[in-house]
C-alpha positions as CSV (number, residue, x, y, z in Angstrom):
1,M,0.1,0.0,0.1
2,N,1.6,3.3,-1.2
3,K,1.3,6.0,1.7
4,I,-0.3,9.1,0.8
5,K,-1.0,12.3,2.9
6,I,-4.6,13.4,3.7
7,N,-5.3,16.0,5.8
8,L,-8.9,17.4,7.1
9,N,-8.8,20.3,4.7
10,Q,-8.6,18.5,1.7
11,K,-12.0,17.9,-0.5
12,I,-12.5,14.3,-1.3
13,H,-15.1,13.2,-3.9
14,F,-17.0,9.9,-4.2
15,V,-18.1,8.9,-7.9
16,G,-20.8,6.5,-7.5
17,I,-21.5,7.3,-3.9
18,G,-24.6,5.5,-3.7
19,G,-23.2,2.1,-3.7
20,I,-23.4,0.1,-0.6
21,G,-19.5,0.2,-0.1
22,M,-18.9,3.6,-1.1
23,S,-21.7,5.1,1.0
24,G,-20.4,3.4,4.0
25,L,-16.8,4.7,3.6
26,A,-17.8,8.1,2.8
27,Q,-20.1,8.2,5.9
28,I,-17.1,6.8,8.0
29,M,-14.7,9.4,6.5
30,K,-17.5,12.4,7.1
31,N,-17.7,11.4,10.7
32,M,-14.0,11.4,11.0
33,G,-13.9,15.1,10.2
34,F,-13.0,15.0,6.5
35,K,-14.6,17.2,3.7
36,I,-16.6,14.6,1.7
37,Q,-18.8,15.0,-1.3
38,G,-20.0,12.7,-4.1
39,S,-22.0,12.0,-7.3
40,D,-24.4,9.4,-8.2
41,M,-26.9,8.9,-11.2
42,V,-29.8,7.7,-8.7
43,N,-31.4,8.7,-5.4
44,S,-31.3,5.7,-3.0
45,K,-31.5,5.0,0.5
46,N,-27.8,5.1,0.6
47,V,-27.5,8.5,-0.9
48,E,-30.3,9.8,1.8
49,R,-28.2,8.4,4.5
50,C,-25.2,10.2,3.3
51,R,-27.1,13.5,2.8
52,K,-28.6,13.0,6.4
53,I,-25.1,13.6,7.9
54,G,-24.1,16.6,5.8
55,I,-22.8,15.0,2.8
56,K,-23.4,16.9,-0.7
57,V,-24.3,14.5,-3.3
58,F,-24.7,15.7,-7.0
59,K,-27.3,13.8,-8.8
60,S,-25.3,13.7,-12.1
61,H,-21.7,12.8,-13.3
62,K,-20.3,16.0,-14.5
63,R,-17.0,17.5,-14.9
64,E,-17.7,20.6,-12.8
65,N,-18.7,18.5,-9.7
66,I,-15.0,17.9,-9.1
67,H,-14.0,21.4,-8.9
68,N,-11.3,22.2,-6.2
69,I,-11.2,18.5,-4.9
70,S,-7.8,16.7,-3.9
71,I,-8.7,13.3,-4.1
72,L,-11.3,11.2,-6.1
73,I,-12.6,7.9,-4.9
74,K,-14.1,5.6,-7.4
75,S,-16.5,2.8,-7.5
76,S,-15.7,-0.2,-9.1
77,A,-18.6,-0.2,-11.2
78,I,-17.6,3.3,-12.6
79,K,-16.0,3.1,-16.2
80,N,-13.1,5.2,-17.1
81,N,-15.0,7.0,-19.8
82,N,-16.9,8.8,-16.9
83,P,-16.6,12.6,-17.4
84,E,-15.7,12.9,-13.6
85,I,-12.7,10.4,-14.0
86,K,-11.6,12.1,-17.5
87,A,-11.6,15.3,-15.8
88,A,-9.7,14.4,-12.8
89,K,-7.1,12.6,-14.8
90,E,-6.6,16.0,-17.1
91,K,-6.1,17.9,-13.6
92,K,-3.8,15.1,-12.2
93,I,-6.0,14.7,-9.2
94,I,-5.2,11.8,-6.9
95,I,-7.6,8.7,-8.0
96,L,-8.5,5.9,-5.6
97,K,-10.1,2.7,-5.6
98,R,-12.5,2.6,-2.8
99,A,-10.6,-0.5,-1.4
100,E,-7.3,1.8,-1.5
101,M,-8.9,4.6,0.3
102,L,-10.4,2.2,2.8
103,A,-7.0,0.5,3.5
104,H,-5.6,4.0,4.5
105,V,-8.6,5.0,6.6
106,V,-8.0,1.7,8.8
107,S,-4.1,1.4,8.5
108,L,-3.7,2.0,12.2
109,K,-6.6,-0.3,13.6
110,T,-6.4,-4.1,14.5
111,N,-8.2,-5.5,11.6
112,I,-10.8,-8.2,11.1
113,V,-11.1,-8.8,7.2
114,V,-14.1,-10.9,6.2
115,T,-14.2,-12.3,2.4
116,G,-15.6,-15.1,0.4
117,S,-18.0,-15.6,-2.6
118,H,-20.9,-15.9,-0.2
119,G,-21.7,-15.2,3.3
120,K,-19.3,-12.2,4.0
121,T,-22.0,-9.7,4.6
122,T,-23.5,-11.9,7.3
123,T,-20.3,-12.9,8.9
124,T,-19.1,-9.5,8.9
125,S,-22.4,-8.5,10.5
126,L,-22.3,-11.2,13.1
127,I,-18.7,-10.4,14.2
128,S,-19.4,-6.7,14.4
129,N,-22.4,-7.4,16.7
130,V,-20.5,-9.5,19.1
131,L,-17.8,-7.0,19.2
132,Y,-20.2,-4.3,19.9
133,S,-21.7,-6.4,22.7
134,A,-18.4,-6.9,24.1
135,K,-17.7,-3.3,24.2
136,F,-15.0,-3.2,21.8
137,D,-16.7,-0.2,19.9
138,P,-15.4,-1.5,16.6
139,T,-15.3,0.5,13.2
140,I,-17.4,-1.2,10.8
141,I,-17.6,-1.2,7.0
142,N,-20.2,-3.7,5.7
143,G,-21.8,-4.9,2.5
144,G,-25.4,-4.8,3.9
145,I,-27.5,-2.7,6.4
146,I,-27.1,-4.3,10.0
147,N,-30.4,-3.6,11.3
148,S,-29.4,-3.2,14.9
149,F,-27.2,0.0,13.8
150,N,-29.6,0.8,10.8
151,S,-26.3,1.5,8.6
152,N,-23.7,-0.6,6.8
153,A,-21.1,1.8,8.4
154,K,-20.0,2.7,11.8
155,L,-17.1,4.6,13.2
156,G,-16.1,3.2,16.5
157,K,-13.6,4.8,19.1
158,G,-11.9,1.2,19.9
159,N,-8.9,0.0,18.3
160,W,-10.7,-2.6,16.0
161,A,-12.0,-2.9,12.6
162,V,-14.4,-5.0,10.9
163,L,-14.2,-4.9,7.0
164,E,-16.1,-6.8,4.4
165,A,-13.5,-7.3,1.7
166,D,-14.9,-7.4,-1.8
167,E,-13.1,-10.0,-3.9
168,S,-14.9,-9.1,-7.3
169,D,-12.3,-7.0,-8.7
170,G,-9.1,-8.1,-6.6
171,S,-9.1,-5.2,-4.3
172,F,-9.6,-7.3,-1.1
173,L,-5.7,-7.8,-1.5
174,N,-5.2,-4.0,-0.3
175,F,-6.4,-4.4,3.0
176,P,-4.1,-4.5,5.9
177,I,-4.9,-7.7,7.9
178,N,-4.5,-8.9,11.6
179,Y,-7.4,-11.4,11.3
180,S,-9.6,-12.7,8.8
181,V,-12.2,-15.1,7.8
182,V,-12.8,-16.6,4.5
183,T,-16.2,-18.3,4.0
184,N,-16.0,-20.2,0.8
185,I,-14.9,-19.9,-2.9
186,D,-17.1,-20.2,-6.0
187,R,-17.2,-19.6,-9.5
188,E,-17.9,-15.6,-9.5
189,H,-16.9,-12.6,-11.0
190,M,-15.0,-14.4,-14.1
191,E,-15.7,-11.1,-16.2
192,F,-12.6,-9.7,-14.0
193,Y,-10.4,-13.1,-13.1
194,K,-11.0,-14.7,-16.6
195,N,-10.7,-18.2,-15.1
196,F,-11.4,-19.9,-11.9
197,K,-7.6,-20.5,-11.4
198,N,-6.9,-16.8,-11.0
199,L,-9.7,-16.5,-8.7
200,K,-8.4,-19.2,-6.5
201,N,-4.7,-17.7,-6.6
202,S,-6.1,-14.6,-5.5
203,F,-7.6,-16.1,-2.2
204,L,-4.3,-18.1,-1.6
205,K,-2.6,-14.7,-1.7
206,F,-4.9,-13.1,0.8
207,L,-4.5,-16.3,3.2
208,N,-0.6,-15.9,2.9
209,K,-0.8,-12.2,3.8
210,T,-1.9,-13.3,7.5
211,P,0.8,-12.1,10.0
212,L,2.0,-14.8,12.6
213,I,0.6,-12.6,15.4
214,G,-2.7,-13.1,13.6
215,K,-5.0,-15.6,12.5
216,S,-7.4,-16.8,9.6
217,F,-10.6,-18.8,10.1
218,V,-11.4,-21.0,7.1
219,C,-14.6,-22.9,6.3
220,I,-13.3,-26.4,5.0
221,D,-17.0,-27.5,4.1
222,N,-16.3,-25.8,1.0
223,T,-14.3,-28.0,-1.2
224,E,-12.4,-25.6,-3.1
225,L,-11.3,-23.8,0.0
226,Y,-10.4,-26.9,1.8
227,K,-8.2,-27.5,-1.1
228,L,-6.5,-24.2,-1.3
229,S,-5.9,-24.4,2.7
230,K,-3.5,-27.2,1.8
231,K,-1.4,-24.7,-0.1
232,V,-1.2,-22.0,2.6
233,K,2.6,-21.5,3.5
234,N,2.3,-20.7,7.1
235,K,-0.6,-22.7,8.1
236,N,-1.8,-19.9,10.2
237,F,-5.4,-20.6,10.2
238,Y,-8.1,-22.4,12.1
239,S,-10.8,-24.5,10.3
240,Y,-14.5,-24.5,10.8
241,G,-17.4,-26.2,9.4
242,F,-19.8,-29.4,9.7
243,S,-16.7,-31.3,8.8
244,K,-15.2,-33.9,11.4
245,K,-11.7,-32.6,10.4
246,A,-12.6,-29.0,11.3
247,N,-11.0,-27.3,14.6
248,F,-14.3,-25.9,15.3
249,Q,-17.0,-28.4,14.3
250,V,-20.9,-28.1,14.2
251,L,-22.6,-30.7,16.2
252,N,-26.6,-31.3,16.5
253,P,-27.9,-28.7,14.3
254,L,-31.6,-27.9,15.1
255,Y,-33.6,-25.8,12.4
256,K,-36.9,-23.9,13.6
257,K,-39.0,-21.6,11.8
258,D,-37.2,-18.4,13.1
259,Y,-33.9,-19.5,14.5
260,S,-31.2,-22.4,14.7
261,V,-29.9,-24.2,17.4
262,F,-26.7,-26.2,17.5
263,D,-23.4,-27.3,19.5
264,L,-20.0,-26.7,18.7
265,K,-16.9,-28.8,19.4
266,I,-13.7,-27.2,19.7
267,S,-10.4,-29.1,18.8
268,I,-7.2,-27.3,18.8
269,P,-4.0,-28.9,18.6
270,G,-2.4,-28.8,22.2
271,E,-5.5,-28.1,23.9
272,K,-8.3,-30.1,25.6
273,I,-11.5,-30.7,23.5
274,K,-14.1,-28.5,24.3
275,I,-17.9,-28.7,23.8
276,I,-20.1,-25.4,23.7
277,K,-23.7,-26.7,24.1
278,K,-27.1,-25.1,22.7
279,I,-26.0,-22.1,20.9
280,R,-29.0,-20.2,19.7
281,L,-28.8,-18.3,16.5
282,N,-31.7,-15.6,15.5
283,L,-31.2,-16.8,11.8
284,I,-32.2,-19.9,9.7
285,G,-30.1,-22.2,7.4
286,S,-27.1,-24.3,7.5
287,H,-25.3,-21.6,5.5
288,N,-26.1,-19.2,8.3
289,I,-24.6,-21.5,11.1
290,L,-21.6,-21.5,9.3
291,N,-21.3,-17.8,9.2
292,S,-21.8,-17.9,13.0
293,V,-19.3,-20.3,13.6
294,A,-16.7,-18.1,11.9
295,A,-17.8,-15.4,14.2
296,I,-17.8,-17.6,17.1
297,S,-14.4,-19.0,16.6
298,L,-12.9,-15.6,15.8
299,C,-14.2,-13.8,18.6
300,L,-13.4,-16.6,21.0
301,H,-9.6,-16.4,19.7
302,I,-9.5,-12.9,20.6
303,G,-10.6,-13.4,24.3
304,I,-14.3,-12.7,24.1
305,N,-16.3,-14.6,26.7
306,I,-18.8,-17.2,25.3
307,K,-21.7,-16.0,27.4
308,V,-21.3,-12.6,25.6
309,I,-21.1,-14.5,22.2
310,K,-24.2,-16.4,23.0
311,R,-26.2,-13.5,23.9
312,S,-25.3,-11.2,20.9
313,L,-26.0,-14.5,18.4
314,K,-29.4,-15.1,20.4
315,N,-30.5,-11.4,20.1
316,F,-28.8,-10.7,16.4
317,S,-31.6,-8.7,14.5
318,G,-30.3,-9.6,11.0
319,I,-29.3,-7.6,7.8
320,Q,-31.4,-6.0,5.3
321,R,-31.8,-8.0,2.2
322,R,-31.0,-11.3,3.7
323,L,-34.0,-13.3,3.9
324,T,-35.8,-10.3,5.1
325,K,-39.4,-10.5,5.8
326,V,-40.8,-7.2,4.2
327,F,-44.8,-7.7,4.9
328,N,-47.4,-10.3,5.3
329,F,-50.6,-10.3,3.3
330,K,-53.4,-12.2,5.0
331,D,-51.4,-15.7,5.7
332,R,-48.8,-15.1,3.0
333,E,-45.2,-14.0,3.9
334,F,-43.3,-11.9,1.5
335,F,-39.3,-12.0,1.6
336,D,-36.4,-10.3,0.2
337,D,-32.8,-11.8,-0.3
338,Y,-30.0,-10.7,-2.4
339,A,-29.3,-13.8,-3.6
340,H,-28.1,-13.6,-7.1
341,H,-25.7,-16.7,-7.7
342,P,-26.8,-20.2,-7.9
343,T,-25.2,-21.3,-4.6
344,E,-27.0,-18.5,-2.7
345,I,-30.4,-19.4,-4.3
346,K,-30.0,-23.1,-3.2
347,S,-29.2,-22.1,0.3
348,V,-32.0,-19.6,0.7
349,L,-34.4,-22.2,-0.6
350,K,-33.0,-25.1,1.5
351,S,-33.6,-22.8,4.5
352,L,-37.2,-22.2,3.7
353,R,-38.0,-25.6,2.8
354,V,-36.5,-27.3,5.9
355,T,-38.4,-24.9,8.1
356,S,-41.9,-24.9,6.1
357,A,-42.1,-28.3,4.7
358,D,-45.8,-28.2,4.2
359,R,-45.9,-24.6,2.5
360,K,-46.1,-23.4,-1.1
361,I,-42.7,-21.5,-2.1
362,I,-42.8,-19.1,-4.8
363,S,-39.3,-18.0,-6.0
364,V,-39.2,-14.5,-7.7
365,F,-35.9,-14.4,-9.7
366,Q,-34.4,-11.4,-11.3
367,P,-30.9,-12.6,-13.0
368,H,-28.2,-10.1,-12.4
369,R,-25.7,-9.5,-15.4
370,Y,-26.0,-11.5,-18.6
371,S,-22.5,-12.3,-18.3
372,R,-23.1,-14.2,-15.0
373,L,-26.1,-15.9,-16.5
374,K,-24.2,-16.9,-19.6
375,L,-21.6,-18.6,-17.7
376,L,-23.7,-20.3,-14.9
377,N,-26.5,-21.0,-16.8
378,K,-26.8,-24.8,-16.1
379,D,-26.3,-24.0,-12.3
380,F,-29.0,-21.4,-12.0
381,S,-31.4,-23.7,-14.0
382,S,-30.9,-26.5,-11.2
383,S,-31.2,-24.1,-8.4
384,F,-34.8,-24.1,-7.9
385,K,-35.7,-27.5,-6.6
386,D,-36.9,-26.6,-3.4
387,S,-39.3,-24.0,-5.0
388,N,-43.2,-24.7,-6.0
389,L,-43.1,-22.1,-8.6
390,V,-40.6,-19.9,-10.4
391,V,-41.6,-16.3,-11.6
392,L,-38.8,-15.2,-14.0
393,C,-38.2,-11.4,-14.4
394,P,-36.2,-9.9,-17.0
395,V,-32.4,-9.5,-16.5
396,Y,-31.2,-6.7,-14.6
397,A,-28.2,-5.7,-16.9
398,A,-26.1,-3.8,-14.2
399,G,-24.5,-1.6,-16.9
400,E,-23.8,-4.3,-19.3
401,K,-25.2,-4.3,-22.9
402,I,-28.2,-6.3,-23.7
403,D,-27.4,-9.7,-24.9
404,K,-29.7,-10.3,-27.7
405,K,-28.8,-13.9,-27.8
406,Y,-30.5,-14.2,-24.4
407,N,-34.0,-16.1,-24.7
408,P,-35.9,-16.0,-21.6
409,V,-38.3,-18.6,-22.8
410,N,-35.5,-21.1,-23.3
411,F,-34.0,-20.1,-19.8
412,A,-37.4,-20.9,-18.2
413,K,-37.6,-24.1,-20.2
414,L,-34.2,-25.2,-18.6
415,I,-35.4,-24.4,-15.2
416,T,-38.1,-26.4,-15.5
417,Q,-36.1,-29.3,-16.9
418,H,-33.4,-29.0,-14.2
419,S,-35.2,-28.1,-11.4
420,N,-38.8,-30.0,-12.1
421,V,-40.7,-26.6,-11.3
422,Q,-43.1,-24.6,-13.4
423,V,-41.9,-21.2,-14.5
424,I,-43.9,-18.0,-15.4
425,L,-42.4,-15.1,-17.0
426,V,-43.1,-11.4,-16.4
427,N,-42.1,-8.6,-18.4
428,N,-41.7,-5.7,-15.8
429,Q,-42.9,-4.7,-12.2
430,E,-46.5,-4.0,-13.5
431,D,-46.9,-7.8,-14.7
432,L,-45.3,-8.9,-11.2
433,N,-48.1,-7.1,-9.3
434,N,-50.7,-8.2,-11.5
435,F,-49.4,-11.8,-11.3
436,F,-49.8,-11.8,-7.6
437,K,-53.1,-10.0,-7.4
438,K,-54.6,-12.8,-9.6
439,N,-52.5,-15.9,-8.7
440,L,-52.2,-16.1,-4.8
441,I,-54.3,-18.6,-3.0
442,E,-53.4,-19.3,0.5
443,N,-50.3,-20.0,2.6
444,E,-47.6,-19.3,0.4
445,I,-44.2,-18.1,0.9
446,V,-43.1,-15.6,-1.6
447,I,-39.2,-14.9,-1.7
448,C,-37.9,-12.3,-4.0
449,M,-34.4,-12.7,-5.1
450,G,-31.7,-10.7,-7.1
451,A,-29.0,-7.9,-6.5
452,G,-31.0,-5.4,-9.2
453,S,-34.3,-3.8,-8.6
454,I,-36.5,-6.6,-7.4
455,S,-36.4,-5.4,-3.9
456,R,-37.8,-2.1,-4.5
457,W,-40.7,-4.0,-6.9
458,L,-41.4,-5.8,-3.8
459,R,-41.7,-3.0,-1.5
460,E,-44.0,-1.0,-4.1
461,M,-46.1,-3.9,-4.5
462,K,-49.9,-3.0,-4.0
463,F,-52.8,-5.6,-3.4
């Protein structure tokens, strides 16, 4: 990390400030006393959170927005032909990626860095909640809104920072690490990495960065991560999972409608085996049990009392857009989830099916990016086996060009074939609203999934 000098009198501009990570960092730096402004094309809750604490946000991307700024921070979603980026280059203004700026901000903290293809937002939130309960008063930068803070970012007075590290563009390698969690590795973000081997090599570099005075916590239930752990040079990590080989092993999981209960066996070389009984987690699903075990193992290692950890997990109020119940309509429940990858979809539906075996599950799926859908076409098509009906929405392009070769009818047929489920096509938000007005019967669970506009569609639904 190249050192740069920043003082409180310099004006710092965020391009794409409405992104979840960008808005979080902007709020942290504003609360630290920096002069912060930004721009975004869309008004959103993230933008409103920034404005609420006094950050000026331009609703456009224009050259004049960066007048008299010293540093420009850019979102990974912003292209180099953006007028503000081009103007900054012409004026020789310092341009940094979000992760580079964040690395400077937390360079003097004891950092807990959470990464992985799936589950990192929930894991970051659980760790943050435990540290907060233990009065560590950590600084938090997360990829989702933690309900107990009503924010994804919090400037703490303590010496600790908990950071969700985005692997999508390789920037997670920029962070200074003391402790880390790697939840899993999956075939994702191939538009950046080009192939799976490059992605795995980046995670290996991440694990090898762990200092001897720190520790990594690795989920060996994930086959790719288990293989990769064998290649880590200093072996400075503990493993967790349902696997008997794990240092922190889940035992006796019990899945209820609104919570989970499990025991935890701890087998650390040179220490006596311990079993912690009846840990209650205020989340459902085996994937969330794994996320909580990552938090438990790390927090025990840094000296937090198990009673504090148990109380924090039992009272955890969740993260927005992670199996979030939005509303009830008569006896039907409507949920919202960020799931936009086959592994995430399967985990969400499995969690609902295990706890609601006798109910009809309707999956509303909005594919995110044509490139992801093309790469994982067959994996997506087999992801809905625990669903009784799939409502397929148009692809949310997320800045990509429309792929004219994509045929929603063919994709729907593929889902029917591989998931053995009926698929209904809708063309827009109005179609979705009309479908539910006419076709809901009784006692259904509706789960809307995707990383695009589907969350807003759900919240604007009218009956």
